[in-house]
TORNUKE-590302 format. One line per field, with one value per atom (N, C-alpha, C): x, y, z; atom name; residue number from 1; residue in one letter. Coordinates in pm, 1 decimal. Atoms other than C-alpha are relative to their C-alpha. Example, Ala and Ser with C-alpha at 12.3 -4.5 7.8 and 13.67 -1.06 7.14 Angstrom:
REM residues 2
xx = c(89.0|1230.0|90.0|-82.0|1367.0|-77.0)
yy = c(-119.0|-450.0|120.0|-119.0|-106.0|109.0)
zz = c(0.0|780.0|0.0|-6.0|714.0|73.0)
bati = c(N|CA|C|N|CA|C)
tiro = c(1|1|1|2|2|2)
lumgu = c(a|a|a|s|s|s)
This chain:
REM residues 223
xx = c(88.9|-0.3|74.7|-52.6|136.3|20.8|46.7|166.0|-35.5|53.2|1.6|55.8|-60.3|167.7|-132.9|137.8|-141.0|83.1|-29.9|-48.5|-110.2|140.2|-320.9|5.9|-23.4|-294.8|-157.7|88.2|-657.7|1.8|-23.7|-663.5|-131.9|103.6|-1030.4|-11.9|33.0|-1002.1|136.5|-58.6|-683.9|-2.5|108.2|-868.4|-64.5|93.9|-1113.8|127.8|-44.1|-888.1|59.7|-98.8|-699.3|-80.5|122.0|-1008.9|-82.9|47.1|-1127.5|91.8|-117.8|-813.8|37.3|-48.6|-768.7|7.1|24.2|-897.9|86.9|-77.8|-685.3|220.2|-180.9|-340.8|9.0|-50.6|-127.0|22.7|30.3|-108.7|98.4|-66.1|117.7|-82.7|31.3|24.8|119.2|-50.5|99.8|-11.0|73.5|-23.5|82.9|-142.5|334.6|93.3|-12.5|409.7|195.5|-200.9|838.4|-16.9|-76.3|809.0|-72.8|-0.3|661.4|92.3|-53.1|932.1|61.8|-99.3|1151.0|-78.2|-12.3|906.9|-36.2|-39.5|854.5|191.2|-188.4|1292.3|-32.2|-17.6|1222.3|-90.6|82.2|914.5|-10.2|29.0|933.2|-162.8|159.6|547.1|-46.5|10.2|416.0|-119.5|33.4|206.1|-52.3|8.6|139.1|-132.6|139.3|-212.4|31.1|-66.4|-118.6|-136.9|86.8|-320.8|105.9|-91.5|-269.1|23.6|-18.4|-344.8|25.3|-49.6|-138.4|92.1|-93.9|47.3|156.3|-170.6|477.1|22.3|-21.7|480.2|-134.8|169.8|197.5|44.7|50.6|109.4|9.8|-56.0|244.6|147.9|-108.9|582.5|53.6|-38.8|580.5|-24.5|39.8|447.4|156.3|-116.2|729.2|100.5|-150.7|1021.8|44.9|19.9|879.7|23.3|-41.4|912.9|114.0|-100.3|1196.3|139.3|-115.3|1431.8|-18.7|-44.1|1556.0|-63.9|23.5|1450.9|-124.0|137.6|1108.1|-84.2|54.7|1028.3|-57.0|77.1|863.7|-105.2|117.1|647.9|-197.4|51.8|317.9|-139.7|-2.2|145.4|-151.9|161.2|-269.4|-57.9|47.9|-381.9|-163.3|100.4|-665.6|-24.1|36.3|-838.2|-121.2|112.7|-1134.6|-22.9|-25.3|-1028.1|-89.5|36.5|-1206.4|123.1|-130.5|-1002.6|-7.6|18.1|-1094.2|136.9|-112.5|-860.5|105.1|-122.5|-545.4|8.5|-86.4|-542.0|83.2|-56.8|-403.4|154.7|-140.7|-93.1|71.8|-73.3|-49.8|40.5|4.1|-46.7|146.8|-166.4|270.5|92.5|-140.1|431.5|21.7|-54.6|429.5|-164.1|105.5|86.2|-34.3|61.0|-87.6|-139.6|127.6|-386.0|-75.0|52.1|-627.2|-180.1|166.5|-963.0|-69.5|67.8|-1197.1|-44.3|90.2|-1317.9|-148.4|-15.4|-1541.7|30.7|-70.1|-1371.0|-71.9|61.2|-1541.0|129.8|-117.6|-1323.6|-18.6|22.3|-1470.7|85.8|-50.7|-1318.9|191.1|-120.9|-995.7|44.1|-44.9|-958.5|71.7|-9.1|-984.2|84.4|-144.6|-715.5|100.7|-87.5|-509.4|39.8|46.0|-585.5|93.8|-40.4|-496.2|110.6|-130.7|-166.5|70.9|-103.5|-43.8|-13.7|8.8|-149.6|117.3|-107.1|107.6|81.7|-147.7|446.3|38.0|-36.2|592.7|116.7|-166.8|935.9|-23.6|15.8|804.1|-47.9|40.2|570.9|83.2|-110.2|861.8|161.6|-69.0|1097.9|81.1|-41.3|1135.8|-21.7|-7.5|1201.6|-69.3|104.3|956.4|138.8|-90.1|1223.5|-118.9|44.7|1060.0|74.0|-75.6|1198.7|-127.4|137.9|972.3|60.6|-5.4|994.8|-128.3|91.5|801.7|-37.6|4.8|662.6|-107.0|115.6|448.7|-52.5|68.3|218.1|-77.8|57.5|86.6|-76.2|61.9|-170.8|-185.2|125.7|-540.2|-56.9|93.5|-793.1|-91.6|35.1|-1072.6|-88.4|129.5|-1319.5|64.9|-105.9|-1045.6|18.9|-79.2|-979.7|199.8|-181.3|-543.5|6.2|-51.8|-372.7|125.4|-137.1|-93.1|26.1|36.6|-68.6|145.2|-138.8|228.3|-77.5|32.7|227.6|111.0|-131.0|453.9|-25.2|-41.0|539.1|130.4|-69.3|696.9|8.0|7.1|698.7|47.3|-32.5|856.7|99.7|-50.7|1077.9|12.5|-76.0|1288.5|-105.9|115.5|949.6|-119.5|109.4|704.8|14.2|37.6|563.8|-166.2|122.4|272.1|-59.9|34.5|74.2|-70.0|156.7|-242.5|-14.8|48.2|-393.9|-173.8|200.4|-792.5|34.0|71.9|-828.7|-57.0|61.8|-1034.9|100.3|-67.1|-774.4|-27.6|37.3|-775.1|64.2|-91.6|-627.0|96.7|-58.5|-543.7|130.9|-46.6|-398.3|165.7|-121.7|-18.2|49.2|38.6|75.6|175.7|-128.5|425.0|37.7|-62.5|646.3|83.1|-118.7|851.6|60.9|-34.8|1065.8|48.5|3.0|1026.1|35.6|-107.6|1239.1|119.0|-171.7|1553.8|-65.6|31.1|1365.0|-41.0|17.5|1284.0|-12.3|53.6|1158.6|88.7|-66.6|1356.6|-129.1|137.4|1129.5|122.1|-11.0|1161.0|-65.5|64.6|931.1|-129.0|152.6|582.1|-33.6|30.4|379.0|-162.6|139.2|43.5|-54.8|104.5|-240.2|-25.5|1.1|-191.4|-119.9|78.0|-403.3|-2.1|50.6|-606.9|-71.0|9.0|-630.6|-163.7|54.2|-934.4|-82.5|53.5|-1123.6|-110.8|107.2|-1336.9|8.3|19.1|-1216.6|127.8|-95.1|-955.7|117.1|-124.3|-723.1|1.0|44.6|-749.4|159.7|-149.5|-382.5|-13.2|-33.5|-288.2|154.2|-103.4|7.3|22.0|-80.0|209.5|65.7|-61.1|381.9|100.3|-49.1|680.4|-29.9|63.0|580.4|132.5|-129.0|936.0|33.5|-100.3|1217.5|76.9|-171.8|1486.2|80.6|-81.5|1797.9|4.0|1.4|1678.2|-80.9|23.7|1473.6|47.2|-50.9|1584.7|110.9|-19.4|1579.7|34.5|-1.8|1723.7|-23.4|-24.1|1723.4|116.3)
yy = c(-144.4|-2.5|119.6|-151.3|376.3|15.1|-93.3|593.3|110.5|-173.9|923.3|31.1|-84.6|1156.1|106.9|-92.9|1357.9|71.4|-118.8|1724.8|57.7|-133.7|1902.9|-37.5|-18.0|1979.3|4.2|14.7|1883.1|-170.3|96.1|1572.9|-72.6|52.1|1469.3|-16.6|24.9|1544.1|-89.6|80.8|1340.7|-136.6|112.5|1076.2|-43.9|86.0|1067.1|10.6|21.4|1104.9|-183.5|130.7|804.1|-119.1|78.7|614.3|-26.0|19.6|679.6|-1.6|56.9|626.5|-132.2|145.1|294.9|-133.2|72.8|86.1|-13.2|-55.7|195.9|37.7|-91.9|388.4|-75.5|-27.1|360.6|117.6|-122.9|613.2|50.3|-22.4|816.8|171.4|-91.4|1151.3|70.1|-100.4|1452.7|106.4|-95.9|1719.9|183.5|-45.7|1878.6|38.5|-28.7|2088.7|-36.0|40.9|2084.5|-150.0|196.6|1708.6|-46.6|71.9|1659.8|25.4|-38.5|1779.0|-158.9|185.7|1452.1|-98.1|123.9|1224.4|-9.0|14.0|1303.4|-66.2|31.7|1264.9|-164.1|156.8|958.6|-136.1|123.8|741.0|61.7|-14.4|915.0|-4.5|90.0|870.9|102.2|-23.4|892.7|94.6|-120.7|1176.7|94.2|-56.3|1461.3|53.0|-95.8|1589.2|77.1|-95.1|1906.3|129.0|-58.6|2152.1|134.1|-168.5|2532.9|90.2|-113.8|2709.6|-79.5|119.1|2538.8|109.3|-139.8|2691.1|-73.8|42.3|2661.7|52.0|-9.5|2682.7|-32.6|-13.9|2751.8|-137.1|71.7|2524.5|53.6|-89.4|2760.7|-24.2|-10.4|2769.9|-153.6|123.2|2377.7|-75.8|66.5|2342.4|32.3|-11.1|2538.0|-27.0|130.1|2368.7|-125.6|154.0|2046.5|-17.0|39.0|2137.3|88.6|-77.2|2339.2|-89.2|111.2|2047.9|-108.0|65.3|1825.8|-108.9|114.1|1506.0|-17.4|35.2|1593.2|97.1|-148.5|1851.2|-83.2|135.8|1494.9|-20.5|75.6|1407.8|104.8|-110.8|1562.8|35.2|-47.9|1784.7|43.3|-18.2|1784.2|114.0|-69.4|2100.8|-43.9|44.1|2026.5|129.3|-177.3|2382.5|-2.1|-79.7|2525.6|117.2|-128.2|2839.5|-39.6|-38.8|2918.1|-44.7|-4.8|2764.7|103.2|-112.0|3085.7|93.4|-49.5|3222.3|-2.3|81.7|3023.5|-81.6|113.9|2772.5|43.5|-80.3|2993.8|-4.5|-12.5|3092.6|-133.4|142.8|2708.3|-52.9|49.8|2584.0|33.4|-61.9|2866.7|-67.3|66.5|2710.4|-122.9|139.3|2348.3|-95.9|101.8|2220.1|-57.7|73.1|1959.8|28.6|4.2|2033.2|56.6|-56.2|2215.8|-56.8|47.2|2052.3|90.5|-87.6|2243.4|-92.2|68.5|2096.7|40.6|142.1|1944.7|-110.2|71.1|1692.2|-87.9|54.5|1568.0|-173.3|149.3|1161.6|-39.3|95.1|1017.9|108.8|-93.6|1320.2|-3.6|33.6|1305.5|-148.9|128.2|931.3|-17.8|-44.9|1002.5|55.5|-68.9|1249.6|-104.0|118.4|1021.4|-82.6|110.3|750.5|23.1|-34.9|955.5|61.2|-41.0|1151.4|-134.2|81.3|791.5|-98.2|81.2|647.0|109.6|-44.9|922.5|6.6|-27.5|931.9|134.7|-97.6|1187.7|36.3|1.5|1141.2|60.9|-18.2|1239.2|125.6|-144.2|1509.4|154.2|-137.5|1719.5|-45.1|59.9|1594.2|164.3|-140.7|2009.0|61.6|-48.5|2137.2|143.0|-157.0|2448.0|67.7|-71.6|2749.8|141.7|-147.1|3079.5|120.5|-88.5|3322.4|158.6|-99.7|3690.4|8.8|-26.4|3722.7|56.2|-28.5|3989.7|-70.5|87.0|3803.0|62.3|-80.4|3959.1|-130.3|143.0|3660.5|90.2|-33.8|3741.5|-119.0|64.7|3536.3|45.8|-104.0|3524.2|-94.9|57.2|3428.5|-104.4|121.1|3183.4|79.9|-75.1|3446.6|27.3|-16.8|3474.4|139.6|-119.8|3829.0|-55.2|64.9|3859.1|148.4|-62.4|4019.2|-8.2|28.9|4087.1|91.1|-22.7|4116.1|-16.6|11.9|4165.7|-15.0|36.5|3948.8|-22.2|30.6|3828.7|-154.0|142.1|3498.2|-35.5|72.3|3352.0|-102.1|95.2|3045.4|-110.8|-19.0|2913.7|-159.1|106.6|2569.3|18.2|-23.6|2504.0|-32.7|13.7|2359.0|90.2|-62.7|2634.4|93.9|-81.2|2880.2|28.3|-64.4|3003.6|106.5|-109.5|3279.6|60.8|-109.4|3577.1|4.2|-49.1|3603.7|0.5|2.3|3747.0|3.7|8.9|3587.0|-100.9|146.9|3308.1|-49.7|71.4|3066.0|-84.4|107.6|2797.7|-136.9|71.9|2484.5|-38.9|-19.6|2429.0|48.7|-94.8|2721.9|4.0|8.3|2832.8|139.5|-122.0|3165.2|-2.6|-75.4|3351.2|56.7|-74.4|3460.9|24.4|-112.6|3676.6|57.2|-87.4|3795.4|133.6|-155.3|4166.3|63.1|-12.9|4438.8|50.3|-95.9|4696.5|37.7|-73.3|4846.3|-83.5|91.8|4528.4|-162.1|121.3|4203.5|-69.5|142.0|3864.1|-142.6|131.0|3592.4|-110.2|99.7|3303.4|-161.5|112.9|3045.4|5.3|-43.4|2955.9|-129.5|60.2|2791.1|-27.9|74.0|2588.6|35.9|-6.2|2648.6|-142.2|150.8|2316.2|6.8|-13.2|2433.8|96.5|-95.9|2645.1|4.7|-4.5|2741.4|144.5|-156.2|2989.3|37.3|-84.1|3039.7|55.2|-54.7|3323.0|108.1|-72.5|3482.1|95.5|-84.6|3735.3|-17.1|66.2|3499.9|-99.3|48.7|3330.7|17.8|24.1|3152.8|-127.6|84.4|2949.9|-46.5|54.9|2685.4|-0.1|47.7|2712.3|-104.1|88.9|2450.9|16.0|-59.2|2503.9|-109.1|105.4|2345.0|15.9|-35.8|2524.0|152.0|-102.9|2731.5|37.5|-11.9|2941.8|7.3|-43.5|3006.8|112.7|-116.3|3315.1|-12.5|30.3|3128.2|-6.4|21.3|3174.2|-144.6|131.0|2805.4|-83.3|53.5|2545.0|-158.3|123.5|2164.9|-26.6)
zz = c(2.9|-14.8|-15.9|17.1|-84.5|127.4|-96.0|209.5|-1.6|8.5|258.7|151.2|-86.6|521.6|69.4|10.0|678.7|150.0|-118.3|868.3|1.8|-53.9|1048.7|117.7|-182.0|1440.8|21.9|-91.6|1460.8|1.8|-7.9|1587.0|-58.8|97.6|1487.4|-154.6|106.1|1155.8|-52.9|29.3|1141.6|-3.6|-29.3|1285.8|-121.0|84.1|1033.2|-127.4|124.1|732.1|34.3|-18.3|851.9|-43.0|-21.5|868.5|-157.0|115.7|534.8|-117.1|80.4|335.5|40.2|-59.0|559.2|-134.1|126.2|273.1|-90.3|135.8|21.8|42.4|-54.4|215.6|125.4|-175.7|504.1|30.5|-22.0|647.7|116.0|-107.9|910.2|1.7|-41.6|1081.9|124.8|-149.7|1293.1|32.8|-41.5|1432.2|26.7|-44.0|1445.1|-122.2|61.8|1135.0|-20.2|-13.2|1260.2|-76.1|32.1|1267.9|-118.4|151.7|921.1|-50.7|112.2|730.5|59.0|-49.3|955.8|-12.2|34.2|910.8|-170.0|153.3|514.1|-56.9|-25.4|507.4|29.3|-34.7|698.4|-42.6|25.5|571.3|-194.4|170.0|176.0|-34.6|54.0|136.4|-119.9|154.7|-186.0|7.3|-26.0|-98.7|92.7|-120.4|141.6|45.6|-0.7|282.6|132.7|-108.9|471.5|37.2|6.7|602.5|5.1|42.9|574.5|137.4|-132.5|910.8|134.7|-127.4|1204.1|74.9|-148.5|1538.8|-70.8|20.8|1480.5|-159.3|166.8|1096.2|-82.9|54.9|870.5|-142.0|92.7|615.4|-146.7|65.6|377.8|-38.4|-75.5|488.4|-53.6|43.4|497.0|-139.7|114.7|149.2|-109.5|91.5|-4.3|61.0|-14.4|179.0|-68.0|61.5|87.5|-157.4|171.2|-296.8|-12.9|12.0|-260.2|36.0|-15.8|-129.8|-102.4|108.3|-400.3|80.2|-13.3|-217.8|27.9|10.1|-157.5|-97.8|157.3|-479.3|-63.6|101.6|-656.3|74.5|-52.9|-352.7|-16.8|-22.1|-443.4|181.7|-130.3|-167.0|-60.3|21.9|-167.1|131.1|-124.2|63.9|35.3|-117.3|313.8|103.8|-77.8|429.6|36.7|-27.6|578.4|-77.3|116.3|385.4|-133.2|152.9|67.7|-87.2|95.8|-251.6|-26.8|71.9|-436.7|18.8|-63.2|-158.2|-63.1|-11.7|-155.3|-77.7|100.1|-416.7|-88.7|54.8|-676.8|50.5|-45.4|-444.1|82.2|-37.9|-284.8|-160.7|72.4|-616.5|-90.4|31.2|-691.1|104.0|-85.9|-410.0|-19.2|58.5|-544.4|17.7|-72.4|-408.5|-184.9|97.3|-650.7|-36.4|60.7|-573.5|175.4|-55.7|-345.0|53.8|-57.8|-85.9|97.9|-137.0|96.8|122.0|-135.2|478.3|-30.8|-7.9|479.1|-125.5|92.5|249.1|-95.9|48.9|-15.0|-64.8|-34.3|35.9|-174.2|119.5|-308.9|-105.1|72.3|-495.4|24.3|-97.8|-276.3|-57.5|20.5|-356.4|-144.4|140.5|-698.4|-91.0|39.3|-742.8|46.7|-25.4|-553.3|-87.6|133.2|-816.2|-120.4|127.0|-1075.6|52.5|9.7|-926.5|4.5|-70.3|-835.0|-172.7|102.5|-1213.0|-119.0|98.8|-1359.7|45.3|-54.7|-1384.2|63.0|-42.9|-1154.7|-73.0|71.0|-1313.6|-156.0|90.0|-1625.2|-47.3|-43.4|-1518.5|53.4|-25.7|-1366.5|1.4|76.3|-1599.5|-10.0|-37.6|-1592.5|117.9|-132.1|-1233.9|-18.2|44.6|-1191.1|121.4|-73.0|-1023.2|22.5|-83.0|-839.5|-63.7|28.4|-1065.3|-58.2|98.9|-1213.8|-136.4|186.9|-1568.1|-32.9|89.9|-1775.4|-78.3|157.0|-2082.9|-83.2|93.0|-2401.0|-80.3|51.9|-2517.9|-135.2|131.8|-2913.3|-45.1|53.3|-3062.3|-35.5|-4.9|-3113.9|99.0|-118.1|-2836.1|-83.6|35.2|-2817.1|-142.7|130.2|-3037.7|-82.9|79.3|-3273.7|-32.3|-47.0|-3196.0|14.6|-0.3|-3239.8|140.1|-174.1|-2875.7|-28.8|-50.4|-2772.3|134.1|-161.8|-2387.3|81.0|-94.1|-2142.9|156.8|-117.4|-1830.4|89.3|-59.8|-1544.6|65.9|-68.2|-1413.3|130.3|-114.0|-1091.2|27.6|-23.1|-1173.5|-131.6|164.5|-1485.8|40.6|24.5|-1606.9|-139.7|180.3|-1918.6|-97.3|113.0|-2054.2|-9.5|5.3|-1965.6|155.7|-119.8|-1725.1|56.1|-50.2|-1509.8|25.9|-14.7|-1553.7|-34.3|50.0|-1554.2|-109.8|141.1|-1850.7|7.7|-15.8|-1810.6|-152.2|68.8|-2143.1|-43.1|56.5|-2331.3|-76.3|73.8|-2503.2|-33.4|75.6|-2699.1|0.4|-46.1|-2566.8|-123.4|135.1|-2963.9|-59.2|15.8|-3033.9|82.8|-82.8|-2980.5|-41.7|-49.7|-2881.1|6.9|-47.4|-2929.8|127.6|-183.0|-2601.4|-5.9|7.4|-2564.9|166.8|-146.6|-2254.0|-45.6|3.2|-2207.9|92.9|-137.5|-2055.2|-114.6|47.6|-2117.9|-147.2|113.6|-2414.6|-121.1|93.1|-2623.0|47.3|-13.2|-2691.6|-3.6|72.6|-2711.4|-4.0|18.9|-2882.3|93.5|-83.9|-2619.5|-67.8|106.3|-2844.7|-42.5|4.9|-2901.3|108.4|-56.1|-2643.1|3.9|17.6|-2609.2|199.1|-144.6|-2282.1|20.9|-32.9|-2138.2|153.9|-136.9|-1794.4|21.9|-36.4|-1696.1|149.7|-139.7|-1319.0|56.8|-58.2|-1145.1|-127.4|122.3|-1470.0|29.2|-51.9|-1476.8|123.3|-91.0|-1186.6|-13.3|-6.2|-1107.6|2.5|34.4|-1034.2|-100.7|91.8|-1344.0|-66.2|80.9|-1456.8|-97.3|75.8|-1735.2|29.1|2.0|-1763.5|-121.5|119.6|-2038.6|-62.0|53.5|-2255.1|-110.6|133.7|-2500.5|-105.3|82.6|-2830.2|-66.6|41.0|-2996.4|103.2|-85.9|-2775.3|-16.6|7.6|-2842.5|80.0|-84.5|-2683.9|66.6|-91.5|-2533.0|121.4|-138.9|-2267.8|81.2|-104.5|-1938.5|62.0|16.4|-1880.9|-86.7|164.9|-2126.0|123.8|-61.6|-2053.7|16.1)
bati = c(N|CA|C|N|CA|C|N|CA|C|N|CA|C|N|CA|C|N|CA|C|N|CA|C|N|CA|C|N|CA|C|N|CA|C|N|CA|C|N|CA|C|N|CA|C|N|CA|C|N|CA|C|N|CA|C|N|CA|C|N|CA|C|N|CA|C|N|CA|C|N|CA|C|N|CA|C|N|CA|C|N|CA|C|N|CA|C|N|CA|C|N|CA|C|N|CA|C|N|CA|C|N|CA|C|N|CA|C|N|CA|C|N|CA|C|N|CA|C|N|CA|C|N|CA|C|N|CA|C|N|CA|C|N|CA|C|N|CA|C|N|CA|C|N|CA|C|N|CA|C|N|CA|C|N|CA|C|N|CA|C|N|CA|C|N|CA|C|N|CA|C|N|CA|C|N|CA|C|N|CA|C|N|CA|C|N|CA|C|N|CA|C|N|CA|C|N|CA|C|N|CA|C|N|CA|C|N|CA|C|N|CA|C|N|CA|C|N|CA|C|N|CA|C|N|CA|C|N|CA|C|N|CA|C|N|CA|C|N|CA|C|N|CA|C|N|CA|C|N|CA|C|N|CA|C|N|CA|C|N|CA|C|N|CA|C|N|CA|C|N|CA|C|N|CA|C|N|CA|C|N|CA|C|N|CA|C|N|CA|C|N|CA|C|N|CA|C|N|CA|C|N|CA|C|N|CA|C|N|CA|C|N|CA|C|N|CA|C|N|CA|C|N|CA|C|N|CA|C|N|CA|C|N|CA|C|N|CA|C|N|CA|C|N|CA|C|N|CA|C|N|CA|C|N|CA|C|N|CA|C|N|CA|C|N|CA|C|N|CA|C|N|CA|C|N|CA|C|N|CA|C|N|CA|C|N|CA|C|N|CA|C|N|CA|C|N|CA|C|N|CA|C|N|CA|C|N|CA|C|N|CA|C|N|CA|C|N|CA|C|N|CA|C|N|CA|C|N|CA|C|N|CA|C|N|CA|C|N|CA|C|N|CA|C|N|CA|C|N|CA|C|N|CA|C|N|CA|C|N|CA|C|N|CA|C|N|CA|C|N|CA|C|N|CA|C|N|CA|C|N|CA|C|N|CA|C|N|CA|C|N|CA|C|N|CA|C|N|CA|C|N|CA|C|N|CA|C|N|CA|C|N|CA|C|N|CA|C|N|CA|C|N|CA|C|N|CA|C|N|CA|C|N|CA|C|N|CA|C|N|CA|C|N|CA|C|N|CA|C|N|CA|C|N|CA|C|N|CA|C|N|CA|C|N|CA|C|N|CA|C|N|CA|C|N|CA|C|N|CA|C|N|CA|C|N|CA|C|N|CA|C|N|CA|C|N|CA|C|N|CA|C|N|CA|C|N|CA|C|N|CA|C|N|CA|C|N|CA|C|N|CA|C|N|CA|C|N|CA|C|N|CA|C|N|CA|C|N|CA|C|N|CA|C|N|CA|C|N|CA|C|N|CA|C|N|CA|C|N|CA|C|N|CA|C|N|CA|C|N|CA|C|N|CA|C|N|CA|C|N|CA|C|N|CA|C|N|CA|C|N|CA|C|N|CA|C|N|CA|C|N|CA|C|N|CA|C|N|CA|C|N|CA|C|N|CA|C|N|CA|C|N|CA|C|N|CA|C|N|CA|C|N|CA|C|N|CA|C|N|CA|C|N|CA|C|N|CA|C|N|CA|C|N|CA|C|N|CA|C|N|CA|C|N|CA|C|N|CA|C|N|CA|C|N|CA|C|N|CA|C)
tiro = c(1|1|1|2|2|2|3|3|3|4|4|4|5|5|5|6|6|6|7|7|7|8|8|8|9|9|9|10|10|10|11|11|11|12|12|12|13|13|13|14|14|14|15|15|15|16|16|16|17|17|17|18|18|18|19|19|19|20|20|20|21|21|21|22|22|22|23|23|23|24|24|24|25|25|25|26|26|26|27|27|27|28|28|28|29|29|29|30|30|30|31|31|31|32|32|32|33|33|33|34|34|34|35|35|35|36|36|36|37|37|37|38|38|38|39|39|39|40|40|40|41|41|41|42|42|42|43|43|43|44|44|44|45|45|45|46|46|46|47|47|47|48|48|48|49|49|49|50|50|50|51|51|51|52|52|52|53|53|53|54|54|54|55|55|55|56|56|56|57|57|57|58|58|58|59|59|59|60|60|60|61|61|61|62|62|62|63|63|63|64|64|64|65|65|65|66|66|66|67|67|67|68|68|68|69|69|69|70|70|70|71|71|71|72|72|72|73|73|73|74|74|74|75|75|75|76|76|76|77|77|77|78|78|78|79|79|79|80|80|80|81|81|81|82|82|82|83|83|83|84|84|84|85|85|85|86|86|86|87|87|87|88|88|88|89|89|89|90|90|90|91|91|91|92|92|92|93|93|93|94|94|94|95|95|95|96|96|96|97|97|97|98|98|98|99|99|99|100|100|100|101|101|101|102|102|102|103|103|103|104|104|104|105|105|105|106|106|106|107|107|107|108|108|108|109|109|109|110|110|110|111|111|111|112|112|112|113|113|113|114|114|114|115|115|115|116|116|116|117|117|117|118|118|118|119|119|119|120|120|120|121|121|121|122|122|122|123|123|123|124|124|124|125|125|125|126|126|126|127|127|127|128|128|128|129|129|129|130|130|130|131|131|131|132|132|132|133|133|133|134|134|134|135|135|135|136|136|136|137|137|137|138|138|138|139|139|139|140|140|140|141|141|141|142|142|142|143|143|143|144|144|144|145|145|145|146|146|146|147|147|147|148|148|148|149|149|149|150|150|150|151|151|151|152|152|152|153|153|153|154|154|154|155|155|155|156|156|156|157|157|157|158|158|158|159|159|159|160|160|160|161|161|161|162|162|162|163|163|163|164|164|164|165|165|165|166|166|166|167|167|167|168|168|168|169|169|169|170|170|170|171|171|171|172|172|172|173|173|173|174|174|174|175|175|175|176|176|176|177|177|177|178|178|178|179|179|179|180|180|180|181|181|181|182|182|182|183|183|183|184|184|184|185|185|185|186|186|186|187|187|187|188|188|188|189|189|189|190|190|190|191|191|191|192|192|192|193|193|193|194|194|194|195|195|195|196|196|196|197|197|197|198|198|198|199|199|199|200|200|200|201|201|201|202|202|202|203|203|203|204|204|204|205|205|205|206|206|206|207|207|207|208|208|208|209|209|209|210|210|210|211|211|211|212|212|212|213|213|213|214|214|214|215|215|215|216|216|216|217|217|217|218|218|218|219|219|219|220|220|220|221|221|221|222|222|222|223|223|223)
lumgu = c(x|x|x|x|x|x|x|x|x|x|x|x|x|x|x|x|x|x|x|x|x|x|x|x|x|x|x|x|x|x|x|x|x|x|x|x|x|x|x|x|x|x|x|x|x|x|x|x|x|x|x|x|x|x|x|x|x|x|x|x|x|x|x|x|x|x|x|x|x|x|x|x|x|x|x|x|x|x|x|x|x|x|x|x|x|x|x|x|x|x|x|x|x|x|x|x|x|x|x|x|x|x|x|x|x|x|x|x|x|x|x|x|x|x|x|x|x|x|x|x|x|x|x|x|x|x|x|x|x|x|x|x|x|x|x|x|x|x|x|x|x|x|x|x|x|x|x|x|x|x|x|x|x|x|x|x|x|x|x|x|x|x|x|x|x|x|x|x|x|x|x|x|x|x|x|x|x|x|x|x|x|x|x|x|x|x|x|x|x|x|x|x|x|x|x|x|x|x|x|x|x|x|x|x|x|x|x|x|x|x|x|x|x|x|x|x|x|x|x|x|x|x|x|x|x|x|x|x|x|x|x|x|x|x|x|x|x|x|x|x|x|x|x|x|x|x|x|x|x|x|x|x|x|x|x|x|x|x|x|x|x|x|x|x|x|x|x|x|x|x|x|x|x|x|x|x|x|x|x|x|x|x|x|x|x|x|x|x|x|x|x|x|x|x|x|x|x|x|x|x|x|x|x|x|x|x|x|x|x|x|x|x|x|x|x|x|x|x|x|x|x|x|x|x|x|x|x|x|x|x|x|x|x|x|x|x|x|x|x|x|x|x|x|x|x|x|x|x|x|x|x|x|x|x|x|x|x|x|x|x|x|x|x|x|x|x|x|x|x|x|x|x|x|x|x|x|x|x|x|x|x|x|x|x|x|x|x|x|x|x|x|x|x|x|x|x|x|x|x|x|x|x|x|x|x|x|x|x|x|x|x|x|x|x|x|x|x|x|x|x|x|x|x|x|x|x|x|x|x|x|x|x|x|x|x|x|x|x|x|x|x|x|x|x|x|x|x|x|x|x|x|x|x|x|x|x|x|x|x|x|x|x|x|x|x|x|x|x|x|x|x|x|x|x|x|x|x|x|x|x|x|x|x|x|x|x|x|x|x|x|x|x|x|x|x|x|x|x|x|x|x|x|x|x|x|x|x|x|x|x|x|x|x|x|x|x|x|x|x|x|x|x|x|x|x|x|x|x|x|x|x|x|x|x|x|x|x|x|x|x|x|x|x|x|x|x|x|x|x|x|x|x|x|x|x|x|x|x|x|x|x|x|x|x|x|x|x|x|x|x|x|x|x|x|x|x|x|x|x|x|x|x|x|x|x|x|x|x|x|x|x|x|x|x|x|x|x|x|x|x|x|x|x|x|x|x|x|x|x|x|x|x|x|x|x|x|x|x|x|x|x|x|x|x|x|x|x|x|x|x|x|x|x|x|x|x|x|x|x|x|x|x|x|x|x|x|x|x|x|x|x|x|x|x|x|x|x|x|x|x|x|x|x|x|x|x|x|x|x)
C-alpha cells in the first residue's frame, strides 16, 4: 500500500482522514508541522495531505520548503483546508501544491485525485523542475473568439519546459502563442507555447499553465 502523510493540528480531522483512507493507503500523521519535515525525510510518502492554518509553522511555509528540497520536491502535496479555495488555491499551487480540497472533505474526489496522481509518472511530469523567478513576458496570438492580442504579463513560476502566468483572456487549448521576454527596452523571442492548464477560470485569479512546443535559446532556462 502506498503511504500518505497527514499533517493537521486537528486531532479529530487526522483520525477521520486515516479512517476514510485506511482501505486504500497506509497513513502516518502528525499535528506538528515542524515534525512533518522529519517524517517526510524518514518515510518518503507517496503524497502529503497538508492543512494550511497550524501553530508554530504554517502550511504555506511547509509546502514551499518541501517543494524546494530536492529530496522531497517530487512528492505531491494536497492542501486540505477550511479556507475557501478561491482565496488560496492559486497561491499554494504557485508554492508547489498539486491540489486543494476544502473542508468538509469530499473523500470520493480526494481518492480519485490520489489515484490519478499515482497513475501518472511523476518523473515524466516533473522532468522540468519549476523555479520561482519573476519574469515579464509578452504573449501574442489569437484568443478563443478569433481576436488578435498582444498582452504583457508576469510569471514567478518557470521551468525549462514552460511557465505559469495570469492572463484575463479565453484561450483555445489547440492554439499556440508567441512568447517574448520583455524588458530593457526590447522584446526577445522565447518560443511558441500552448495553454495546457487553466486555473480559477473566469475569476480575477485566472491563470494558465503554458508548455513550450518550440523554444529559442533566449528562454531563461534550458533543459
